[in-house]
C-alpha positions in Angstrom: 4.7 -1.4 -22.3 7.8 0.6 -21.4 7.3 2.9 -24.4 3.7 3.8 -23.3 4.9 4.2 -19.7 7.6 6.6 -20.9 5.2 8.4 -23.1 2.8 8.9 -20.1 5.4 10.0 -17.6 5.0 13.5 -16.4 1.6 14.2 -18.0 -1.1 15.1 -15.6 -3.6 12.8 -17.2 -1.4 9.8 -16.5 -1.6 10.1 -12.7 -3.5 7.9 -10.4 -4.4 8.3 -6.7 -4.4 5.6 -4.2 -4.5 4.7 -0.5 -2.8 1.7 1.0 -2.2 -0.3 4.1 1.4 -1.3 4.7 2.5 -4.0 7.1 6.2 -4.2 7.5 8.0 -7.4 8.4 11.5 -8.8 9.1 12.4 -8.5 5.4 11.4 -4.9 5.0 14.2 -2.5 4.1 13.4 -0.1 7.0 12.5 -1.9 10.1 10.8 0.9 12.0 7.5 2.9 11.6 5.4 5.5 13.4 3.8 2.6 15.3 7.0 0.8 16.1 9.9 3.4 16.2 12.3 0.8 17.6 11.3 -1.8 15.2 10.8 -4.4 17.9 7.5 -5.8 16.5 8.5 -5.4 12.8 11.8 -7.4 13.4 9.7 -10.3 14.9 7.0 -10.2 12.2 7.4 -12.8 9.4 6.2 -12.0 5.9 3.6 -14.8 6.3 2.3 -13.1 9.5 2.1 -9.7 7.8 0.2 -11.3 4.8 -2.2 -12.9 7.2 -2.9 -9.6 8.9 -3.5 -7.9 5.6 -5.8 -10.6 4.3 -7.9 -10.3 7.4 -8.1 -6.5 7.0 -9.0 -6.9 3.3 -11.7 -9.4 4.2 -13.2 -7.0 6.8 -13.2 -4.1 4.2 -14.8 -6.2 1.5 -17.4 -7.6 3.9 -18.3 -4.0 5.0 -17.1 -4.7 8.6 -14.5 -1.9 8.4 -13.7 1.2 6.3 -10.4 1.2 4.4 -9.4 4.7 5.8 -10.2 3.7 9.4 -8.2 0.4 9.3 -5.3 2.2 7.5 -5.1 4.8 10.2 -5.0 2.1 12.9 -2.9 -0.6 11.3 -0.7 0.7 8.5 3.0 1.1 9.2 3.2 3.9 6.6 3.1 7.5 7.8 0.2 7.9 5.4 -1.8 6.2 8.1 -2.6 9.7 9.5 -4.4 10.4 6.2 -6.3 7.2 6.2 -3.6 5.6 3.9 -4.0 8.3 1.2 -0.8 8.7 -0.8 -2.2 11.5 -3.0 -1.7 11.6 -6.8 1.3 10.0 -8.4 2.6 9.1 -11.9 4.6 6.3 -13.3 8.2 6.0 -12.0 7.3 7.6 -8.6 6.5 4.4 -6.6 8.3 1.0 -6.4 7.5 -0.9 -9.6 5.2 -3.7 -8.1 3.2 -1.0 -6.2 2.9 1.1 -9.4 1.9 -1.8 -11.6 -0.8 -3.0 -9.1 -2.3 0.5 -8.7 -2.5 1.2 -12.4 -4.1 -2.3 -12.9 -7.0 -1.4 -10.5 -10.2 0.4 -11.4 -11.2 3.3 -9.1 -12.7 1.8 -5.9 -11.0 -1.6 -6.3 -8.7 -3.1 -3.7 -5.7 -5.1 -4.7 -4.6 -8.5 -3.5 -1.3 -8.6 -1.5 1.4 -6.6 -3.1 5.1 -7.2 -2.1 7.7 -4.4 -2.2 11.0 -3.7 -0.4 8.9 -1.7 2.1 6.7 -4.7 3.1 3.4 -6.0 2.1 0.5 -3.8 1.0 -3.1 -3.7 0.0 -3.9 -0.8 -2.3 -7.2 0.9 -3.0 -7.3 3.1 -6.1 -9.1 6.3 -5.4 -8.6 8.3 -8.6 
């Protein structure tokens, strides 16, 4: 797989586009966000609590009770929240490995299960 990843790196056709919702927790590498500049909530959020929050958001999206973009703009700890979670296009080697692998494994319009990175826990929707 690494040879195909290397072969695809840098070519426009190998890019994907995704939106995500990030919930930071006590184990996140940076314990602050636009919602929580002092990190007070993040420092007291366990990974298990962050996962529970994300699972509930994912269930609402899948059930049609909420739109991904709206929930991302309200609940995501990433600054991409102001764009409805949109990260824009990216290629291999630009995101943390678990995030990249999960995004490339999705079909356009699909939403991932929980993805763990050094930033926190995410759900990802591939948009392109």
